[in-house]
N, CA, C and O atoms as CSV, one atom per row, in Angstrom:
chain,resi,resn,atom,element,x,y,z
A,1,MET,N,N,0.881,-1.206,0.027
A,1,MET,CA,C,0.060,0.009,0.044
A,1,MET,C,C,0.977,1.277,0.003
A,1,MET,O,O,1.931,1.368,0.776
A,2,SER,N,N,0.692,2.208,-0.865
A,2,SER,CA,C,1.333,3.379,-1.013
A,2,SER,C,C,0.535,4.555,-0.800
A,2,SER,O,O,-0.688,4.489,-0.920
A,3,LYS,N,N,1.184,5.748,-0.459
A,3,LYS,CA,C,0.565,7.051,-0.290
A,3,LYS,C,C,1.054,7.946,-1.230
A,3,LYS,O,O,2.248,7.936,-1.526
A,4,LEU,N,N,0.138,8.843,-1.813
A,4,LEU,CA,C,0.635,9.935,-2.650
A,4,LEU,C,C,0.022,11.243,-2.107
A,4,LEU,O,O,-1.177,11.348,-1.850
A,5,LYS,N,N,0.914,12.223,-1.951
A,5,LYS,CA,C,0.415,13.478,-1.431
A,5,LYS,C,C,0.157,14.250,-2.661
A,5,LYS,O,O,0.965,14.143,-3.584
A,6,ILE,N,N,-0.886,15.026,-2.784
A,6,ILE,CA,C,-1.264,15.797,-3.838
A,6,ILE,C,C,-1.446,17.111,-3.498
A,6,ILE,O,O,-2.235,17.408,-2.601
A,7,ASN,N,N,-0.758,18.016,-4.157
A,7,ASN,CA,C,-0.800,19.339,-3.823
A,7,ASN,C,C,-0.797,20.299,-5.317
A,7,ASN,O,O,0.169,20.704,-5.963
A,8,MET,N,N,-2.198,20.465,-5.550
A,8,MET,CA,C,-2.423,21.142,-6.926
A,8,MET,C,C,-3.899,21.735,-6.974
A,8,MET,O,O,-4.865,21.405,-6.286
A,9,LEU,N,N,-3.815,22.658,-7.927
A,9,LEU,CA,C,-5.036,23.469,-8.162
A,9,LEU,C,C,-5.689,23.972,-6.859
A,9,LEU,O,O,-6.912,23.889,-6.747
A,10,GLY,N,N,-4.934,24.493,-5.865
A,10,GLY,CA,C,-5.299,25.230,-4.772
A,10,GLY,C,C,-5.853,24.154,-3.641
A,10,GLY,O,O,-6.644,24.543,-2.782
A,11,THR,N,N,-5.446,22.933,-3.679
A,11,THR,CA,C,-5.899,21.999,-2.662
A,11,THR,C,C,-4.618,21.041,-2.338
A,11,THR,O,O,-3.649,20.873,-3.079
A,12,ASN,N,N,-4.828,20.483,-1.124
A,12,ASN,CA,C,-3.880,19.430,-0.666
A,12,ASN,C,C,-4.559,18.307,-0.088
A,12,ASN,O,O,-5.503,18.486,0.682
A,13,PHE,N,N,-4.081,16.964,-0.454
A,13,PHE,CA,C,-4.766,15.886,0.277
A,13,PHE,C,C,-3.808,14.665,-0.098
A,13,PHE,O,O,-2.901,14.806,-0.919
A,14,THR,N,N,-4.045,13.555,0.500
A,14,THR,CA,C,-3.265,12.422,0.391
A,14,THR,C,C,-4.185,11.318,0.091
A,14,THR,O,O,-5.288,11.285,0.636
A,15,ILE,N,N,-3.751,10.267,-0.872
A,15,ILE,CA,C,-4.456,9.103,-1.273
A,15,ILE,C,C,-3.669,7.978,-0.888
A,15,ILE,O,O,-2.448,8.104,-0.808
A,16,GLN,N,N,-4.254,6.843,-0.629
A,16,GLN,CA,C,-3.745,5.567,-0.521
A,16,GLN,C,C,-4.056,4.690,-1.719
A,16,GLN,O,O,-5.052,4.914,-2.407
A,17,SER,N,N,-3.215,3.689,-1.980
A,17,SER,CA,C,-3.667,2.940,-3.141
A,17,SER,C,C,-2.820,1.715,-3.091
A,17,SER,O,O,-1.771,1.713,-2.446
A,18,ILE,N,N,-3.252,0.639,-3.771
A,18,ILE,CA,C,-2.538,-0.616,-3.740
A,18,ILE,C,C,-1.313,-0.575,-4.916
A,18,ILE,O,O,-0.387,-1.381,-5.015
A,19,GLU,N,N,-1.547,0.443,-5.662
A,19,GLU,CA,C,-0.500,0.744,-6.786
A,19,GLU,C,C,0.733,1.094,-6.206
A,19,GLU,O,O,0.752,1.459,-5.030
A,20,SER,N,N,1.877,1.025,-6.944
A,20,SER,CA,C,3.003,1.406,-6.414
A,20,SER,C,C,3.228,2.906,-6.528
A,20,SER,O,O,2.575,3.576,-7.328
A,21,GLU,N,N,4.166,3.441,-5.716
A,21,GLU,CA,C,4.315,4.981,-5.541
A,21,GLU,C,C,4.780,5.470,-6.910
A,21,GLU,O,O,4.282,6.477,-7.412
A,22,GLU,N,N,5.696,4.787,-7.491
A,22,GLU,CA,C,6.197,5.197,-8.709
A,22,GLU,C,C,5.002,5.304,-9.904
A,22,GLU,O,O,4.974,6.209,-10.738
A,23,TYR,N,N,4.216,4.419,-9.836
A,23,TYR,CA,C,2.944,4.446,-10.573
A,23,TYR,C,C,2.091,5.658,-10.332
A,23,TYR,O,O,1.661,6.339,-11.263
A,24,LEU,N,N,1.867,5.904,-9.131
A,24,LEU,CA,C,1.010,6.998,-8.797
A,24,LEU,C,C,1.692,8.291,-9.179
A,24,LEU,O,O,1.063,9.250,-9.627
A,25,GLU,N,N,3.036,8.288,-8.982
A,25,GLU,CA,C,3.732,9.530,-9.295
A,25,GLU,C,C,3.635,9.912,-10.901
A,25,GLU,O,O,3.478,11.054,-11.336
A,26,LYS,N,N,3.747,8.846,-11.595
A,26,LYS,CA,C,3.663,8.803,-13.177
A,26,LYS,C,C,2.202,9.372,-13.669
A,26,LYS,O,O,2.044,10.165,-14.598
A,27,LEU,N,N,1.176,8.806,-12.860
A,27,LEU,CA,C,-0.299,9.216,-12.979
A,27,LEU,C,C,-0.425,10.796,-12.637
A,27,LEU,O,O,-0.978,11.555,-13.433
A,28,LEU,N,N,0.086,11.224,-11.482
A,28,LEU,CA,C,0.049,12.622,-11.118
A,28,LEU,C,C,0.761,13.429,-12.007
A,28,LEU,O,O,0.282,14.519,-12.315
A,29,GLY,N,N,1.848,13.059,-12.474
A,29,GLY,CA,C,2.555,13.860,-13.369
A,29,GLY,C,C,2.108,13.971,-14.666
A,29,GLY,O,O,2.398,14.958,-15.342
A,30,TYR,N,N,1.290,12.877,-15.177
A,30,TYR,CA,C,0.496,13.285,-16.403
A,30,TYR,C,C,-0.617,14.063,-16.174
A,30,TYR,O,O,-0.904,14.950,-16.978
A,31,TYR,N,N,-1.304,13.851,-15.164
A,31,TYR,CA,C,-2.428,14.786,-14.700
A,31,TYR,C,C,-2.018,16.263,-14.797
A,31,TYR,O,O,-2.654,17.114,-15.418
A,32,LYS,N,N,-0.881,16.468,-14.111
A,32,LYS,CA,C,-0.374,17.787,-13.974
A,32,LYS,C,C,0.001,18.400,-15.205
A,32,LYS,O,O,-0.239,19.601,-15.335
A,33,GLN,N,N,0.582,17.733,-16.185
A,33,GLN,CA,C,0.849,17.992,-17.689
A,33,GLN,C,C,-0.486,18.508,-18.165
A,33,GLN,O,O,-0.558,19.671,-18.563
A,34,ILE,N,N,-1.485,17.774,-18.153
A,34,ILE,CA,C,-2.766,18.146,-18.761
A,34,ILE,C,C,-3.247,19.458,-18.223
A,34,ILE,O,O,-3.533,20.414,-18.943
A,35,THR,N,N,-3.330,19.450,-16.773
A,35,THR,CA,C,-3.851,20.604,-16.136
A,35,THR,C,C,-3.066,21.845,-16.476
A,35,THR,O,O,-3.637,22.931,-16.573
A,36,ASP,N,N,-1.683,21.699,-16.671
A,36,ASP,CA,C,-0.996,22.977,-16.978
A,36,ASP,C,C,-1.398,23.365,-18.281
A,36,ASP,O,O,-1.566,24.554,-18.552
A,37,ASP,N,N,-1.599,22.292,-19.261
A,37,ASP,CA,C,-1.976,22.813,-20.622
A,37,ASP,C,C,-3.246,23.479,-20.459
A,37,ASP,O,O,-3.277,24.642,-20.861
A,38,VAL,N,N,-4.238,23.029,-19.989
A,38,VAL,CA,C,-5.520,23.565,-19.786
A,38,VAL,C,C,-5.691,24.835,-19.275
A,38,VAL,O,O,-6.604,25.591,-19.611
A,39,SER,N,N,-4.605,25.148,-18.257
A,39,SER,CA,C,-4.688,26.540,-17.436
A,39,SER,C,C,-4.090,27.465,-18.354
A,39,SER,O,O,-4.085,28.645,-18.005
A,40,LYS,N,N,-3.567,27.150,-19.500
A,40,LYS,CA,C,-3.002,28.149,-20.487
A,40,LYS,C,C,-4.232,28.704,-21.323
A,40,LYS,O,O,-4.087,29.753,-21.951
A,41,ILE,N,N,-5.376,28.057,-21.342
A,41,ILE,CA,C,-6.622,28.581,-22.149
A,41,ILE,C,C,-7.146,29.772,-21.338
A,41,ILE,O,O,-7.369,29.768,-20.127
A,42,ASP,N,N,-7.316,30.827,-22.222
A,42,ASP,CA,C,-7.685,32.125,-21.432
A,42,ASP,C,C,-8.994,32.073,-20.817
A,42,ASP,O,O,-9.174,32.657,-19.749
A,43,SER,N,N,-10.053,31.343,-21.462
A,43,SER,CA,C,-11.286,31.389,-20.873
A,43,SER,C,C,-11.389,30.493,-19.710
A,43,SER,O,O,-12.440,30.620,-19.082
A,44,ILE,N,N,-10.621,29.688,-19.305
A,44,ILE,CA,C,-10.561,28.781,-18.101
A,44,ILE,C,C,-9.937,29.723,-16.937
A,44,ILE,O,O,-8.803,30.201,-16.961
A,45,LYS,N,N,-10.800,29.876,-16.024
A,45,LYS,CA,C,-10.444,30.820,-14.855
A,45,LYS,C,C,-10.164,30.214,-13.544
A,45,LYS,O,O,-9.157,30.507,-12.900
A,46,SER,N,N,-11.155,29.271,-13.098
A,46,SER,CA,C,-10.953,28.645,-11.800
A,46,SER,C,C,-10.273,27.332,-11.910
A,46,SER,O,O,-10.208,26.731,-12.982
A,47,PRO,N,N,-9.765,26.885,-10.800
A,47,PRO,CA,C,-9.228,25.381,-10.617
A,47,PRO,C,C,-10.244,24.618,-10.830
A,47,PRO,O,O,-9.982,23.617,-11.496
A,48,LEU,N,N,-11.532,24.766,-10.429
A,48,LEU,CA,C,-12.509,23.736,-10.631
A,48,LEU,C,C,-12.813,23.569,-12.230
A,48,LEU,O,O,-13.186,22.485,-12.679
A,49,GLN,N,N,-12.631,24.698,-13.038
A,49,GLN,CA,C,-12.986,24.456,-14.348
A,49,GLN,C,C,-11.675,23.739,-14.929
A,49,GLN,O,O,-11.826,22.827,-15.743
A,50,VAL,N,N,-10.416,24.126,-14.536
A,50,VAL,CA,C,-9.203,23.314,-14.915
A,50,VAL,C,C,-9.425,21.825,-14.809
A,50,VAL,O,O,-9.226,21.051,-15.745
A,51,ALA,N,N,-9.870,21.455,-13.554
A,51,ALA,CA,C,-9.860,19.941,-13.041
A,51,ALA,C,C,-10.909,19.323,-14.003
A,51,ALA,O,O,-10.640,18.299,-14.631
A,52,ILE,N,N,-12.254,20.031,-14.129
A,52,ILE,CA,C,-13.270,19.461,-14.953
A,52,ILE,C,C,-12.893,19.221,-16.364
A,52,ILE,O,O,-13.179,18.154,-16.908
A,53,LEU,N,N,-12.209,20.248,-17.029
A,53,LEU,CA,C,-11.784,20.059,-18.451
A,53,LEU,C,C,-10.680,19.034,-18.622
A,53,LEU,O,O,-10.606,18.296,-19.604
A,54,SER,N,N,-9.823,19.030,-17.603
A,54,SER,CA,C,-8.720,18.007,-17.729
A,54,SER,C,C,-9.265,16.594,-17.619
A,54,SER,O,O,-8.733,15.674,-18.240
A,55,GLY,N,N,-10.472,16.385,-16.722
A,55,GLY,CA,C,-10.992,15.204,-16.537
A,55,GLY,C,C,-11.669,14.619,-17.945
A,55,GLY,O,O,-11.599,13.482,-18.414
A,56,ILE,N,N,-12.352,15.810,-18.452
A,56,ILE,CA,C,-12.872,15.424,-19.785
A,56,ILE,C,C,-12.020,15.013,-20.802
A,56,ILE,O,O,-12.322,14.128,-21.603
A,57,MET,N,N,-10.860,15.680,-20.802
A,57,MET,CA,C,-9.843,15.314,-21.776
A,57,MET,C,C,-9.309,13.919,-21.596
A,57,MET,O,O,-9.199,13.136,-22.539
A,58,LEU,N,N,-8.979,13.631,-20.347
A,58,LEU,CA,C,-8.585,12.159,-20.013
A,58,LEU,C,C,-9.660,11.211,-20.451
A,58,LEU,O,O,-9.356,10.209,-21.098
A,59,CYS,N,N,-11.015,11.502,-20.100
A,59,CYS,CA,C,-12.042,10.545,-20.589
A,59,CYS,C,C,-12.136,10.410,-22.089
A,59,CYS,O,O,-12.538,9.354,-22.576
A,60,ASP,N,N,-11.811,11.357,-22.784
A,60,ASP,CA,C,-11.786,11.304,-24.216
A,60,ASP,C,C,-10.791,10.362,-24.718
A,60,ASP,O,O,-11.016,9.563,-25.627
A,61,GLU,N,N,-9.475,10.501,-23.980
A,61,GLU,CA,C,-8.364,9.664,-24.329
A,61,GLU,C,C,-8.638,8.161,-24.093
A,61,GLU,O,O,-8.301,7.281,-24.885
A,62,VAL,N,N,-9.317,7.945,-22.865
A,62,VAL,CA,C,-9.712,6.546,-22.579
A,62,VAL,C,C,-10.720,5.890,-23.573
A,62,VAL,O,O,-10.601,4.739,-23.992
A,63,TYR,N,N,-11.656,6.689,-23.879
A,63,TYR,CA,C,-12.733,6.421,-24.654
A,63,TYR,C,C,-12.325,5.913,-26.152
A,63,TYR,O,O,-12.683,4.893,-26.741
A,64,LYS,N,N,-11.517,6.892,-26.543
A,64,LYS,CA,C,-10.894,6.641,-27.911
A,64,LYS,C,C,-9.987,5.415,-27.940
A,64,LYS,O,O,-9.957,4.751,-28.977
A,65,GLU,N,N,-9.284,5.077,-26.948
A,65,GLU,CA,C,-8.595,3.963,-26.785
A,65,GLU,C,C,-9.489,2.578,-26.752
A,65,GLU,O,O,-9.183,1.526,-27.313
A,66,LYS,N,N,-10.475,2.787,-26.089
A,66,LYS,CA,C,-11.329,1.580,-26.053
A,66,LYS,C,C,-12.035,1.256,-27.280
A,66,LYS,O,O,-12.202,0.087,-27.627
A,67,GLU,N,N,-12.485,2.321,-27.996
A,67,GLU,CA,C,-12.950,2.198,-29.308
A,67,GLU,C,C,-11.943,1.445,-30.360
A,67,GLU,O,O,-12.275,0.533,-31.117
A,68,ASN,N,N,-10.714,1.993,-30.248
A,68,ASN,CA,C,-9.661,1.337,-30.910
A,68,ASN,C,C,-9.504,-0.104,-30.561
A,68,ASN,O,O,-9.227,-0.918,-31.443
A,69,LYS,N,N,-9.660,-0.441,-29.379
A,69,LYS,CA,C,-9.450,-1.868,-28.993
A,69,LYS,C,C,-10.587,-2.632,-29.497
A,69,LYS,O,O,-10.423,-3.753,-29.977
A,70,VAL,N,N,-11.708,-2.091,-29.411
A,70,VAL,CA,C,-13.076,-2.964,-29.956
A,70,VAL,C,C,-12.759,-3.044,-31.555
A,70,VAL,O,O,-12.963,-4.114,-32.128
A,71,ALA,N,N,-12.305,-2.017,-32.218
A,71,ALA,CA,C,-12.189,-2.156,-33.657
A,71,ALA,C,C,-11.080,-3.155,-33.945
A,71,ALA,O,O,-11.225,-3.914,-34.903
A,72,LEU,N,N,-10.065,-3.212,-33.251
A,72,LEU,CA,C,-8.984,-4.102,-33.543
A,72,LEU,C,C,-9.512,-5.559,-33.253
A,72,LEU,O,O,-9.254,-6.475,-34.034
A,73,GLU,N,N,-10.200,-5.736,-32.199
A,73,GLU,CA,C,-10.858,-7.012,-31.820
A,73,GLU,C,C,-11.879,-7.557,-32.894
A,73,GLU,O,O,-12.038,-8.768,-33.044
A,74,ASN,N,N,-12.550,-6.634,-33.621
A,74,ASN,CA,C,-13.482,-7.043,-34.658
A,74,ASN,C,C,-12.800,-6.958,-35.906
A,74,ASN,O,O,-13.468,-6.858,-36.936
A,75,GLY,N,N,-11.510,-6.987,-35.949
A,75,GLY,CA,C,-10.617,-7.085,-37.110
A,75,GLY,C,C,-10.645,-5.889,-38.039
A,75,GLY,O,O,-10.342,-5.956,-39.230
A,76,GLN,N,N,-11.030,-4.789,-37.408
A,76,GLN,CA,C,-10.927,-3.442,-38.204
A,76,GLN,C,C,-9.808,-2.586,-37.756
A,76,GLN,O,O,-9.270,-2.765,-36.664
A,77,LEU,N,N,-9.457,-1.677,-38.563
A,77,LEU,CA,C,-8.555,-0.582,-38.300
A,77,LEU,C,C,-9.132,0.476,-37.297
A,77,LEU,O,O,-10.249,0.970,-37.453
A,78,PRO,N,N,-8.305,0.789,-36.264
A,78,PRO,CA,C,-9.000,2.041,-35.615
A,78,PRO,C,C,-9.080,3.155,-36.344
A,78,PRO,O,O,-8.275,3.347,-37.255
A,79,LEU,N,N,-10.152,4.126,-36.020
A,79,LEU,CA,C,-10.605,5.276,-36.724
A,79,LEU,C,C,-9.344,6.086,-37.192
A,79,LEU,O,O,-9.151,6.411,-38.364
A,80,GLU,N,N,-8.580,6.349,-36.234
A,80,GLU,CA,C,-7.209,7.305,-36.379
A,80,GLU,C,C,-6.566,6.741,-37.563
A,80,GLU,O,O,-6.259,7.487,-38.493
A,81,TYR,N,N,-6.322,5.414,-37.610
A,81,TYR,CA,C,-5.595,4.858,-38.831
A,81,TYR,C,C,-6.398,4.946,-40.136
A,81,TYR,O,O,-5.830,5.436,-41.113
A,82,THR,N,N,-7.540,4.561,-40.234
A,82,THR,CA,C,-8.262,4.818,-41.501
A,82,THR,C,C,-8.379,6.305,-41.737
A,82,THR,O,O,-8.438,6.627,-42.923
A,83,GLU,N,N,-8.424,7.262,-40.854
A,83,GLU,CA,C,-8.223,8.626,-41.380
A,83,GLU,C,C,-6.816,8.999,-41.924
A,83,GLU,O,O,-6.657,9.740,-42.895
A,84,ASN,N,N,-5.911,8.485,-41.290
A,84,ASN,CA,C,-4.436,8.662,-41.878
A,84,ASN,C,C,-4.322,8.009,-42.966
A,84,ASN,O,O,-3.711,8.568,-43.877
A,85,ASN,N,N,-4.788,6.849,-43.158
A,85,ASN,CA,C,-4.716,5.998,-44.590
A,85,ASN,C,C,-5.342,6.835,-45.634
A,85,ASN,O,O,-4.732,6.940,-46.698
A,86,ALA,N,N,-6.554,7.490,-45.476
A,86,ALA,CA,C,-7.089,8.293,-46.500
A,86,ALA,C,C,-6.175,9.446,-46.766
A,86,ALA,O,O,-5.977,9.709,-47.952
A,87,GLU,N,N,-5.628,10.123,-45.924
A,87,GLU,CA,C,-4.612,11.180,-46.312
A,87,GLU,C,C,-3.483,10.635,-46.994
A,87,GLU,O,O,-3.040,11.261,-47.957
A,88,ILE,N,N,-2.957,9.575,-46.645
A,88,ILE,CA,C,-1.773,8.907,-47.346
A,88,ILE,C,C,-2.123,8.554,-48.676
A,88,ILE,O,O,-1.412,8.865,-49.631
A,89,GLU,N,N,-3.331,7.834,-48.799
A,89,GLU,CA,C,-3.845,7.478,-50.190
A,89,GLU,C,C,-3.984,8.649,-51.162
A,89,GLU,O,O,-3.703,8.556,-52.357
A,90,LYS,N,N,-4.494,9.899,-50.494
A,90,LYS,CA,C,-4.695,11.087,-51.309
A,90,LYS,C,C,-3.408,11.664,-51.686
A,90,LYS,O,O,-3.303,12.278,-52.747
A,91,ARG,N,N,-2.407,11.508,-50.879
A,91,ARG,CA,C,-0.962,12.272,-51.287
A,91,ARG,C,C,-0.459,11.215,-52.172
A,91,ARG,O,O,0.031,11.653,-53.212
A,92,THR,N,N,-0.449,10.067,-52.050
A,92,THR,CA,C,0.041,8.940,-52.983
A,92,THR,C,C,-0.538,9.253,-54.435
A,92,THR,O,O,0.183,9.558,-55.384
A,93,LEU,N,N,-1.776,9.152,-54.488
A,93,LEU,CA,C,-2.465,9.406,-55.821
A,93,LEU,C,C,-1.876,10.861,-56.513
A,93,LEU,O,O,-1.507,10.927,-57.686
A,94,SER,N,N,-1.864,11.764,-55.762
A,94,SER,CA,C,-1.337,12.929,-56.230
A,94,SER,C,C,0.117,12.817,-56.672
A,94,SER,O,O,0.448,13.239,-57.780
A,95,MET,N,N,0.962,12.281,-55.869
A,95,MET,CA,C,2.190,12.028,-56.514
A,95,MET,C,C,2.362,11.218,-57.697
A,95,MET,O,O,3.266,11.541,-58.467
A,96,ILE,N,N,1.528,10.059,-58.007
A,96,ILE,CA,C,1.339,9.134,-58.957
A,96,ILE,C,C,1.137,10.058,-60.230
A,96,ILE,O,O,1.833,9.921,-61.236
A,97,GLU,N,N,0.088,11.055,-60.112
A,97,GLU,CA,C,-0.457,11.716,-60.906
A,97,GLU,C,C,0.720,12.750,-61.624
A,97,GLU,O,O,0.876,12.897,-62.837
A,98,LYS,N,N,1.420,13.352,-60.646
A,98,LYS,CA,C,2.445,14.241,-61.040
A,98,LYS,C,C,3.632,13.411,-61.829
A,98,LYS,O,O,4.118,13.893,-62.852
A,99,ILE,N,N,4.075,12.149,-61.314
A,99,ILE,CA,C,4.959,11.435,-61.998
A,99,ILE,C,C,4.557,10.921,-63.491
A,99,ILE,O,O,5.389,10.723,-64.376
A,100,ASN,N,N,3.336,10.761,-63.613
A,100,ASN,CA,C,2.586,10.384,-64.897
A,100,ASN,C,C,2.785,11.614,-65.810
A,100,ASN,O,O,3.150,11.468,-66.977
A,101,LYS,N,N,2.558,12.745,-65.304
A,101,LYS,CA,C,2.690,13.976,-66.249
A,101,LYS,C,C,4.085,14.203,-66.619
A,101,LYS,O,O,4.336,14.691,-67.721
A,102,VAL,N,N,5.114,13.862,-65.714
A,102,VAL,CA,C,6.504,14.011,-66.204
A,102,VAL,C,C,6.967,13.007,-67.297
A,102,VAL,O,O,7.734,13.272,-68.223
A,103,LEU,N,N,6.392,11.844,-67.046
A,103,LEU,CA,C,6.755,10.744,-67.953
A,103,LEU,C,C,6.116,10.812,-69.312
A,103,LEU,O,O,6.352,9.941,-70.149
């Protein structure tokens, strides 16, 4: 059982977890990185707003990862790959067209 002291967004508290202290520190570091990015948005004024928007951004990451996992389990490419593939295909066709014009 490990403990992690959290001091951010104007509040202090300690949590206990079965996870390792190193793992908890990594999570807190990642969350701090996100909250720092959110804090730079001019329209976000309060620590509560920063915390809520940061939480939503993290939920978005988790949700997308779950969608990708389901897609892979169903034998499909994740959405991000199909979007990238469409752009790659478009660029490839454009290059082929240019090469054909030169030849």
